[in-house]
Residue frames relative to the residue before (quaternion, step in Angstrom):
aa qw qx qy qz dx dy dz
M 1.0000 0.0000 0.0000 0.0000 0.00 0.00 0.00
E 0.0407 -0.7992 0.5997 0.0063 3.56 -0.86 0.92
I 0.2152 -0.7658 0.6017 0.0715 3.40 -1.19 0.77
S 0.2034 -0.7919 0.5607 0.1310 3.70 -0.60 0.92
I 0.0178 -0.7807 0.6225 -0.0517 3.61 -0.69 1.18
T 0.2559 -0.7399 0.6067 0.1378 3.48 -1.05 0.85
R 0.3012 -0.7595 0.5565 0.1505 3.50 -0.85 1.20
L 0.0464 -0.7652 0.6402 0.0503 3.62 -1.09 0.79
P 0.1006 -0.8314 0.5434 0.0572 3.60 -0.03 1.19
G 0.8348 -0.0408 -0.0075 0.5491 3.56 -0.51 1.23
N 0.7337 -0.3576 0.3073 0.4892 3.55 -0.92 -1.06
C 0.3430 0.7504 -0.5137 0.2353 3.47 1.16 0.46
A 0.5436 -0.5410 0.4826 0.4229 3.60 -1.37 -0.05
M 0.7110 -0.4955 0.3264 0.3774 3.40 -1.39 0.43
T 0.2519 -0.7976 0.5358 0.1152 3.52 -0.76 1.06
R 0.7173 -0.4373 0.3066 0.4474 3.56 -1.22 -0.04
P 0.4877 -0.7072 0.4108 0.3053 3.63 -0.59 0.90
L 0.2886 -0.7397 0.5858 0.1626 3.53 -1.06 0.83
R 0.3358 -0.7424 0.5600 0.1498 3.55 -0.83 1.07
Y 0.1587 -0.7653 0.6211 0.0582 3.46 -1.17 0.93
A 0.0386 -0.7941 0.6064 0.0101 3.61 -1.02 0.79
I 0.4318 -0.6391 0.5696 0.2841 3.46 -1.39 0.26
C 0.4068 -0.6987 0.5252 0.2655 3.52 -0.93 0.97
V 0.4561 -0.7121 0.4902 0.2113 3.42 -1.04 1.14
M 0.6226 0.5352 -0.3383 0.4598 3.61 1.23 -0.03
C 0.8186 0.1200 -0.0427 0.5600 3.58 0.58 -1.23
G 0.4913 -0.7036 0.4284 0.2830 3.68 1.05 -0.05
D 0.4345 0.6784 -0.4659 0.3660 3.61 1.25 0.40
L 0.4123 -0.6771 0.5369 0.2887 3.56 -1.20 0.50
F 0.0184 0.7833 -0.6195 0.0490 3.55 -0.93 1.00
G 0.4544 -0.6929 0.5072 0.2371 3.46 -1.28 0.61
K 0.0199 -0.7762 0.6301 0.0045 3.57 -1.23 0.59
S 0.4856 -0.6653 0.4805 0.3011 3.48 -1.14 0.72
A 0.6697 -0.4956 0.3487 0.4293 3.59 -1.26 0.30
K 0.6320 0.5410 -0.3491 0.4314 3.68 1.11 -0.50
R 0.7241 0.3471 -0.2239 0.5524 3.69 1.23 -0.41
V 0.0514 0.8219 -0.5566 0.1094 3.55 0.61 1.21
T 0.7031 0.4655 -0.3044 0.4431 3.56 1.02 -0.56
M 0.4168 0.7261 -0.4669 0.2847 3.65 1.14 -0.02
K 0.1078 -0.8311 0.5453 0.0202 3.65 -0.75 1.05
F 0.7417 0.3548 -0.1772 0.5409 3.54 1.23 -0.33
C 0.5116 -0.6810 0.4518 0.2652 3.58 -1.11 0.83
S 0.8026 0.0391 0.0473 0.5933 3.63 1.12 -0.66
N 0.6608 -0.5120 0.3882 0.3879 3.43 -1.38 0.30
T 0.5459 0.6160 -0.3588 0.4402 3.56 1.14 -0.59
C 0.7122 0.4033 -0.2489 0.5179 3.60 0.87 -0.97
R 0.6220 0.5435 -0.3521 0.4402 3.60 0.95 -0.61
R 0.7550 0.3903 -0.2288 0.4747 3.59 0.81 -0.84
S 0.5048 0.6161 -0.4520 0.4015 3.57 1.14 0.00
G 0.4131 -0.7588 0.4607 0.2031 3.50 -0.99 0.94
R 0.5119 0.6653 -0.4238 0.3401 3.67 1.24 0.01
H 0.6868 0.4880 -0.3039 0.4447 3.61 1.03 -0.47
W 0.4751 0.6818 -0.4587 0.3147 3.63 1.12 -0.21
P 0.6656 0.4921 -0.3487 0.4395 3.69 0.75 -0.82
K 0.6196 0.5413 -0.3623 0.4381 3.63 1.11 -0.69
L 0.7220 0.4309 -0.2121 0.4981 3.54 1.07 -0.73
G 0.4415 -0.7204 0.4247 0.3252 3.57 1.14 -0.17
L 0.4446 0.6990 -0.4131 0.3783 3.51 1.23 0.70
T 0.2973 -0.7303 0.5793 0.2069 3.59 -1.00 0.86
P 0.4295 -0.7012 0.5129 0.2463 3.65 -0.83 0.89
A 0.4171 -0.6660 0.5622 0.2575 3.51 -1.13 0.72
R 0.1087 -0.7974 0.5935 -0.0111 3.59 -0.49 1.27
G 0.1758 0.7939 -0.5712 0.1123 3.54 -1.30 0.67
T 0.3933 -0.6967 0.5264 0.2876 3.58 -1.20 -0.10
C 0.4912 -0.6815 0.4617 0.2848 3.54 -0.73 1.15
E 0.4576 -0.6938 0.5019 0.2395 3.57 -0.97 1.00
R 0.6904 0.4784 -0.2635 0.4744 3.64 1.12 -0.50
C 0.8345 0.1570 -0.0907 0.5203 3.60 0.45 -1.08
G 0.4533 -0.7277 0.4194 0.2984 3.67 1.19 0.01
K 0.4836 0.6600 -0.4672 0.3350 3.62 1.14 0.24
D 0.4372 -0.6748 0.5132 0.3001 3.68 -1.07 0.72
F 0.0720 -0.7948 0.6025 0.0082 3.56 -1.13 0.75
A 0.1674 -0.6965 0.6800 0.1567 3.56 -1.47 0.15
K 0.0133 0.7796 -0.6251 0.0366 3.46 -1.05 0.96
P 0.6859 -0.4475 0.3654 0.4424 3.48 -1.34 0.21
P 0.4779 -0.6888 0.4408 0.3208 3.63 -0.93 0.84
R 0.0319 0.7599 -0.6469 0.0546 3.56 -1.17 0.67
G 0.7168 -0.4880 0.2790 0.4125 3.57 -1.39 0.37
T 0.7679 0.3414 -0.1777 0.5120 3.61 0.85 -0.81
A 0.5172 -0.6459 0.4563 0.3272 3.61 -1.10 0.56
Y 0.4498 -0.6678 0.5280 0.2699 3.53 -1.14 0.58
R 0.2533 -0.7692 0.5702 0.1376 3.63 -1.06 0.78
F 0.8036 0.1610 -0.0785 0.5675 3.55 1.07 -0.62
C 0.5943 -0.6319 0.4075 0.2855 3.55 -1.42 0.70
S 0.8133 0.0993 0.0187 0.5730 3.53 1.09 -0.69
R 0.6287 -0.5350 0.3859 0.4118 3.58 -1.29 0.23
D 0.6114 0.5354 -0.3882 0.4345 3.64 0.96 -0.47
C 0.6591 0.4785 -0.3081 0.4916 3.59 0.92 -0.90
A 0.6470 0.5274 -0.3235 0.4456 3.71 0.98 -0.70
T 0.6623 0.4782 -0.3190 0.4805 3.58 1.09 -0.74
R 0.7058 0.4754 -0.2697 0.4506 3.53 0.90 -0.86
G 0.6709 0.5326 -0.2793 0.4339 3.48 1.18 -0.78
K 0.6636 0.5058 -0.2573 0.4875 3.54 1.14 -0.73
S 0.8348 0.2853 -0.1363 0.4507 3.54 0.74 -1.11
G 0.5227 -0.6485 0.3999 0.3825 3.50 1.39 0.09
P 0.7953 -0.2543 0.1624 0.5257 3.67 -1.02 -0.61
T 0.3163 -0.7665 0.5436 0.1301 3.54 -1.02 0.86
R 0.7192 -0.4449 0.3030 0.4394 3.57 -1.33 0.28
H 0.6080 0.5760 -0.3725 0.3998 3.64 1.18 -0.27
N 0.6831 0.4322 -0.2983 0.5076 3.46 1.15 -0.52
K 0.1549 -0.8396 0.5173 0.0594 3.59 -0.02 1.37
T 0.2843 -0.7409 0.5832 0.1734 3.47 -1.27 0.48
T 0.3309 -0.7676 0.5121 0.1975 3.60 -0.76 0.91
L 0.0510 -0.7900 0.6103 -0.0290 3.56 -0.89 1.08
Q 0.3788 -0.6930 0.5631 0.2432 3.50 -1.41 0.15
C 0.4346 -0.7015 0.4838 0.2915 3.68 -0.76 1.00
A 0.4644 -0.6929 0.4850 0.2628 3.55 -1.01 0.83
F 0.7183 0.4210 -0.2932 0.4700 3.66 1.09 -0.24
C 0.8030 0.2455 -0.1370 0.5255 3.66 0.75 -1.01
F 0.3503 -0.7835 0.4502 0.2466 3.54 1.38 -0.08
R 0.4156 0.6644 -0.4854 0.3875 3.60 1.10 0.69
P 0.4513 -0.6958 0.4773 0.2904 3.63 -1.02 0.70
Y 0.0455 0.7983 -0.5982 0.0528 3.54 -1.04 0.72
E 0.4575 -0.7223 0.4732 0.2122 3.64 -1.21 0.52
R 0.0274 0.7685 -0.6392 -0.0036 3.49 -1.11 0.62
S 0.6094 -0.5212 0.4619 0.3789 3.52 -1.32 0.35
P 0.6733 -0.5100 0.3574 0.3987 3.59 -1.23 0.50
A 0.6218 0.5483 -0.3076 0.4670 3.59 1.15 -1.00
D 0.7518 0.4300 -0.2251 0.4464 3.63 0.70 -1.16
A 0.5960 0.6142 -0.3592 0.3721 3.55 1.17 -0.56
L 0.5671 0.6270 -0.3609 0.3936 3.54 1.24 -0.45
K 0.7875 0.2906 -0.0875 0.5365 3.58 1.18 -0.87
S 0.6129 0.5844 -0.3702 0.3819 3.61 1.20 -0.25
K 0.0979 -0.7955 0.5977 0.0204 3.53 -1.12 0.92
F 0.7812 0.2930 -0.1567 0.5285 3.56 1.17 -0.50
C 0.5625 -0.6574 0.4195 0.2746 3.50 -1.13 0.69
S 0.7835 0.0281 0.0503 0.6187 3.48 1.29 -0.73
A 0.6733 -0.4894 0.4039 0.3795 3.54 -1.46 0.25
R 0.6026 0.5982 -0.3210 0.4195 3.49 1.19 -0.77
C 0.6539 0.5102 -0.2795 0.4837 3.49 1.06 -1.12
Y 0.6650 0.5165 -0.3137 0.4389 3.56 0.86 -0.97
A 0.6632 0.4864 -0.3155 0.4733 3.69 0.95 -0.80
E 0.6232 0.5016 -0.3413 0.4935 3.66 0.93 -0.75
F 0.6957 0.4762 -0.3283 0.4260 3.61 0.78 -0.79
Q 0.6094 0.5325 -0.3234 0.4904 3.63 1.19 -0.77
K 0.6580 0.5227 -0.3375 0.4241 3.58 0.89 -1.00
R 0.7191 0.4140 -0.2818 0.4817 3.67 0.91 -0.76
A 0.6493 0.5460 -0.3234 0.4192 3.62 1.02 -0.68
Q 0.7645 0.3234 -0.1636 0.5331 3.57 1.10 -0.87
F 0.4709 0.6937 -0.4718 0.2728 3.71 1.00 0.34
G 0.8511 0.1104 -0.0888 0.5055 3.49 -1.13 0.96
D 0.8534 -0.0740 0.1031 0.5056 3.54 -1.07 -0.95
K 0.6111 0.5716 -0.3746 0.3994 3.66 1.03 -0.44
N 0.5407 0.6329 -0.4014 0.3820 3.58 1.18 -0.34
S 0.4767 -0.6825 0.4596 0.3095 3.59 -0.69 1.03
N 0.6666 0.4900 -0.3336 0.4519 3.73 0.99 -0.53
F 0.5439 0.6657 -0.3703 0.3520 3.64 1.12 -0.57
K 0.6932 0.5222 -0.3063 0.3911 3.49 0.95 -0.76
N 0.6595 0.4642 -0.2913 0.5146 3.53 1.39 -0.24
A 0.4983 0.6762 -0.4022 0.3643 3.60 1.31 -0.06
G 0.2819 -0.7688 0.5531 0.1534 3.56 -1.03 0.77
W 0.5836 -0.5543 0.4317 0.4072 3.68 -1.19 0.31
K 0.0989 -0.7857 0.6078 0.0586 3.42 -1.19 0.73
I 0.3185 -0.7540 0.5260 0.2310 3.57 -1.18 0.25
C 0.4504 -0.7278 0.4478 0.2587 3.46 -0.71 1.16
E 0.4164 -0.7285 0.4810 0.2541 3.60 -0.77 1.04
A 0.6574 0.4946 -0.3514 0.4469 3.64 0.99 -0.24
C 0.8383 0.2420 -0.0897 0.4802 3.61 0.55 -1.19
G 0.4025 -0.7404 0.4255 0.3297 3.57 1.39 -0.50
E 0.4537 0.6675 -0.4651 0.3637 3.59 1.26 0.22
Q 0.4689 -0.6299 0.5414 0.3005 3.50 -1.38 0.49
F 0.0320 0.7735 -0.6305 0.0564 3.48 -1.29 0.84
K 0.3073 -0.7627 0.5430 0.1703 3.60 -1.10 0.48
S 0.0938 0.7787 -0.6065 0.1303 3.63 -0.71 1.02
Y 0.2997 -0.7213 0.5840 0.2213 3.52 -1.19 0.61
T 0.4650 0.6041 -0.4904 0.4223 3.59 1.14 0.48
A 0.4685 -0.7277 0.4261 0.2634 3.65 -0.61 1.11
N 0.8132 0.2900 -0.1329 0.4867 3.55 0.88 -1.02
R 0.3509 0.7211 -0.5273 0.2807 3.61 1.12 0.45
R 0.2410 -0.8068 0.5376 0.0441 3.52 -1.04 1.05
Y 0.7747 0.2835 -0.1341 0.5491 3.55 1.13 -0.63
C 0.5493 -0.6348 0.4447 0.3123 3.50 -1.30 0.53
G 0.8053 -0.0968 0.0811 0.5793 3.61 1.19 -0.49
Q 0.7102 -0.4856 0.3064 0.4074 3.50 -1.30 0.09
S 0.5939 0.5698 -0.4039 0.3993 3.49 1.14 -0.35
C 0.7005 0.3999 -0.2742 0.5236 3.57 1.23 -0.41
S 0.6832 0.5508 -0.3199 0.3571 3.55 0.96 -0.55
H 0.6177 0.5704 -0.3096 0.4442 3.47 1.26 -0.84
P 0.7360 0.3883 -0.3207 0.4524 3.65 0.56 -0.87
S 0.6387 0.5384 -0.3321 0.4380 3.53 1.07 -0.61
A 0.6002 0.5304 -0.3584 0.4796 3.66 1.11 -0.69
A 0.6506 0.4894 -0.3541 0.4603 3.72 0.90 -0.64
S 0.7045 0.4342 -0.3111 0.4673 3.56 0.84 -0.78
E 0.5926 0.5556 -0.3621 0.4572 3.61 1.12 -0.45
A 0.6525 0.4860 -0.3259 0.4815 3.61 1.03 -0.79
M 0.6254 0.4704 -0.3780 0.4947 3.65 0.99 -0.48
R 0.5836 0.5610 -0.3715 0.4547 3.69 0.91 -0.58
N 0.7298 0.4406 -0.2736 0.4454 3.47 0.85 -0.95
A 0.5867 0.5387 -0.3572 0.4878 3.52 1.17 -0.44
I 0.6627 0.4938 -0.3376 0.4506 3.59 0.95 -0.70
R 0.6023 0.5771 -0.3064 0.4586 3.58 1.18 -0.87
G 0.6626 0.5068 -0.2900 0.4691 3.55 1.00 -0.88
R 0.6880 0.4874 -0.3017 0.4450 3.50 0.98 -0.83
E 0.5875 0.5467 -0.3712 0.4670 3.53 1.15 -0.54
A 0.6506 0.5136 -0.3385 0.4453 3.56 0.93 -0.79
E 0.6333 0.5229 -0.3496 0.4509 3.59 1.04 -0.68
D 0.6453 0.5333 -0.3138 0.4481 3.47 1.00 -0.77
W 0.6598 0.4820 -0.3337 0.4701 3.56 0.99 -0.82
C 0.6410 0.5046 -0.3530 0.4581 3.62 0.92 -0.70
F 0.6146 0.5337 -0.3526 0.4617 3.67 0.91 -0.85
T 0.7104 0.4637 -0.3040 0.4334 3.59 0.78 -0.88
R 0.6301 0.5438 -0.3284 0.4466 3.61 1.03 -0.75
L 0.6675 0.5017 -0.2742 0.4770 3.57 1.04 -0.90
A 0.6600 0.5245 -0.2878 0.4544 3.51 1.12 -0.78
N 0.6182 0.5276 -0.3012 0.4988 3.49 1.17 -0.75
A 0.6809 0.4737 -0.2925 0.4759 3.71 1.11 -0.68
G 0.6593 -0.5508 0.3043 0.4115 3.57 1.14 0.16
Y 0.5057 0.6474 -0.4193 0.3864 3.67 1.23 0.01
Q 0.3416 -0.6406 0.6514 0.2206 3.46 -1.37 0.59
V 0.1402 -0.8482 0.5107 -0.0098 3.58 -0.38 1.29
A 0.0501 -0.7832 0.6177 0.0503 3.56 -0.87 0.87
E 0.3613 -0.7305 0.5524 0.1752 3.65 -1.11 0.74
S 0.3770 -0.6500 0.5751 0.3234 3.58 -1.11 0.52
P 0.5719 -0.5969 0.4161 0.3788 3.63 -1.15 0.72
G 0.8486 0.0619 -0.0827 0.5188 3.56 -1.01 0.99
S 0.4898 -0.6529 0.4511 0.3611 3.73 0.99 0.34
R 0.4146 0.7038 -0.4669 0.3389 3.58 0.98 0.70
G 0.6586 0.4814 -0.3875 0.4294 3.60 -1.17 0.72
P 0.6844 -0.5214 0.3197 0.3969 3.51 -1.28 0.01
F 0.7569 0.2272 -0.1434 0.5957 3.57 1.32 -0.29
D 0.3695 -0.7493 0.5163 0.1885 3.62 -1.01 0.85
L 0.8150 0.1828 -0.0304 0.5491 3.61 1.05 -0.78
L 0.0918 -0.7616 0.6357 0.0862 3.53 -1.09 0.59
A 0.1068 -0.8141 0.5709 0.0061 3.63 -0.49 1.21
I 0.0472 -0.7919 0.6088 0.0102 3.56 -0.92 0.97
H 0.0579 -0.7911 0.6075 -0.0428 3.47 -1.06 1.04
D 0.5290 -0.6675 0.4158 0.3190 3.64 -1.01 0.81
D 0.7805 0.3163 -0.1815 0.5079 3.57 0.99 -0.64
H 0.7538 0.3472 -0.2338 0.5066 3.58 1.20 0.10
P 0.5701 -0.5889 0.3826 0.4265 3.68 -0.96 0.52
E 0.6240 -0.5355 0.4284 0.3747 3.62 -1.32 0.40
I 0.1724 -0.7759 0.5992 0.0956 3.59 -1.11 0.67
A 0.1705 -0.7386 0.6442 0.1025 3.51 -1.16 0.91
V 0.0941 -0.8554 0.5089 -0.0190 3.50 -0.36 1.33
Q 0.1662 -0.7320 0.6512 0.1111 3.50 -1.10 0.93
V 0.1751 -0.8036 0.5661 0.0552 3.71 -0.71 1.04
K 0.0099 -0.7675 0.6375 -0.0662 3.46 -1.15 1.14
R 0.0902 -0.7709 0.6226 0.0998 3.41 -1.36 0.34
T 0.0398 0.8047 -0.5851 0.0921 3.42 -0.95 0.97
K 0.5620 -0.6104 0.4461 0.3355 3.70 -1.19 0.39
N 0.7874 -0.0581 0.0214 0.6133 3.55 1.19 -0.67
I 0.3012 -0.7892 0.5114 0.1578 3.58 -0.86 0.91
T 0.0439 -0.7605 0.6451 0.0600 3.57 -1.09 0.56
R 0.6475 -0.5415 0.3982 0.3591 3.48 -1.31 0.48
R 0.6294 0.5379 -0.3270 0.4557 3.63 1.15 -0.77
W 0.6682 0.5166 -0.3200 0.4292 3.55 1.03 -0.80
Y 0.7856 0.3277 -0.2290 0.4723 3.60 0.64 -0.91
G 0.4667 0.6369 -0.4582 0.4082 3.50 1.32 0.08
A 0.6452 0.5090 -0.3109 0.4774 3.64 1.05 -0.98
E 0.6577 0.4814 -0.3567 0.4565 3.71 0.86 -0.72
L 0.6665 0.5081 -0.3326 0.4325 3.65 0.94 -0.77
R 0.5699 0.5490 -0.3974 0.4647 3.64 1.17 -0.63
K 0.6652 0.5062 -0.3168 0.4482 3.59 0.76 -0.95
M 0.6526 0.4988 -0.3250 0.4687 3.68 0.96 -0.69
Q 0.6598 0.5252 -0.3056 0.4422 3.51 1.01 -0.97
A 0.6514 0.5349 -0.3152 0.4361 3.56 1.10 -0.67
C 0.6415 0.4944 -0.3200 0.4916 3.54 1.24 -0.36
A 0.2559 -0.7759 0.5711 0.0790 3.48 -0.65 1.32
L 0.2029 -0.7546 0.6155 0.1028 3.60 -1.05 0.93
E 0.5597 -0.6435 0.4186 0.3120 3.48 -1.08 0.80
D 0.7252 0.3137 -0.1915 0.5822 3.55 1.22 -0.68
E 0.2959 -0.8044 0.4937 0.1474 3.57 -0.31 1.28
T 0.5912 0.5779 -0.3884 0.4071 3.62 1.15 -0.19
I 0.5339 0.6152 -0.4173 0.4029 3.62 1.28 -0.30
L 0.3461 -0.7412 0.5453 0.1833 3.55 -0.84 1.00
K 0.2465 -0.7660 0.5719 0.1593 3.48 -1.22 0.76
Q 0.0226 0.8206 -0.5697 0.0398 3.57 -0.74 0.96
L 0.2437 -0.7176 0.6355 0.1472 3.63 -1.22 0.60
W 0.0810 -0.7588 0.6461 0.0113 3.52 -0.68 1.21
C 0.0289 -0.7962 0.6004 -0.0690 3.48 -0.73 1.23
W 0.2787 -0.7451 0.5951 0.1144 3.52 -0.79 1.19
V 0.1030 -0.7870 0.6082 0.0104 3.57 -0.56 1.15
D 0.4042 -0.7276 0.4836 0.2709 3.62 -0.51 1.21
D 0.8218 0.1855 -0.2284 0.4879 3.46 -1.22 0.97
H 0.7371 0.3936 -0.2521 0.4881 3.76 1.15 -0.02
G 0.5365 -0.6302 0.4319 0.3584 3.52 0.80 -0.84
W 0.7187 -0.4077 0.3334 0.4540 3.50 -1.24 -0.55
F 0.0713 -0.7380 0.6706 0.0235 3.51 -1.16 0.93
V 0.0691 -0.8134 0.5776 -0.0020 3.62 -0.47 1.32
V 0.1613 -0.7559 0.6306 0.0696 3.51 -1.04 0.97
H 0.2098 -0.7743 0.5851 0.1189 3.67 -0.78 0.98
L 0.1782 -0.8212 0.5392 0.0553 3.40 -0.78 1.04
E 0.2469 -0.8139 0.4988 0.1665 3.59 -0.30 1.12
N 0.6139 -0.5434 0.3967 0.4129 3.62 -1.22 0.19
N 0.6682 0.4873 -0.3062 0.4715 3.63 1.20 -0.46
G 0.6404 -0.5542 0.3304 0.4166 3.61 1.28 0.09
E 0.5168 0.6551 -0.4039 0.3751 3.53 1.24 -0.09
R 0.1462 -0.8028 0.5743 0.0656 3.61 -1.05 0.73
R 0.0731 -0.7756 0.6270 0.0025 3.46 -1.14 0.87
G 0.0712 -0.8296 0.5537 0.0136 3.48 -0.56 1.10
Q 0.0295 0.8041 -0.5905 0.0630 3.69 -0.96 0.76
W 0.4057 -0.6662 0.5722 0.2532 3.60 -1.21 0.55
L 0.2725 -0.7613 0.5617 0.1749 3.60 -0.86 0.89
D 0.4293 -0.6992 0.5041 0.2696 3.48 -1.04 0.94
E 0.5299 -0.6367 0.4752 0.2967 3.63 -1.15 0.69
């Protein structure tokens, strides 16, 4: 039995009629859209119940669950049922689930712990802490697989011999590296200051009036002024070897610094040991021109 009712929500125009039917199982009235004209049950509970099958002339699909061995009856379908429920189907098809824990023994602390069957095949430690402690002891000193290929080195601070598999290690320990690092930073500062003095002298000999920034701070170290040439803002660097990647980063910093007078030229002067001055001209449009200066 079907009842056709037209819904009028508020002041809206007439919408598509909603069909109502009586459930063949419980007898309740339920609504269905026009696309579901063949619906006979109000819910899945009524549809799955076996009491309505004789009313519809249907023969239930009967069988025995492959997992629990219980007999069951289900709505008929094209293929045969193997399991009585979803839980039995999941466990029966995939085998043991994560709920079936396996007890193992930690390889470090030897305490028992549980893992799922999938993780039990590759698990050896009960926690990340036990794994870290195990690796720390297993790979310490001569036990480290990389240590056998390490060569003897001489500490640059104390002159003692030490062995390390780090290719660029220079000191035997922190007691030597910390004081040496402080003195090396001071040496680098002195080397940079020498480069600024050389650049100052060269520009002054070329007829420029040169002014220094206080303490060599800021994006530019020198400002050179000439009567016949544009003003130049100079950043001075010193390095043992120069690469395009290195001075490219410096030029990006200089380009990001905007000057009030756009006529002032930006230049990077870099003293390369054993080579001389390498000067890069930075144009306002972002173009760069690099050249080596003759002594």
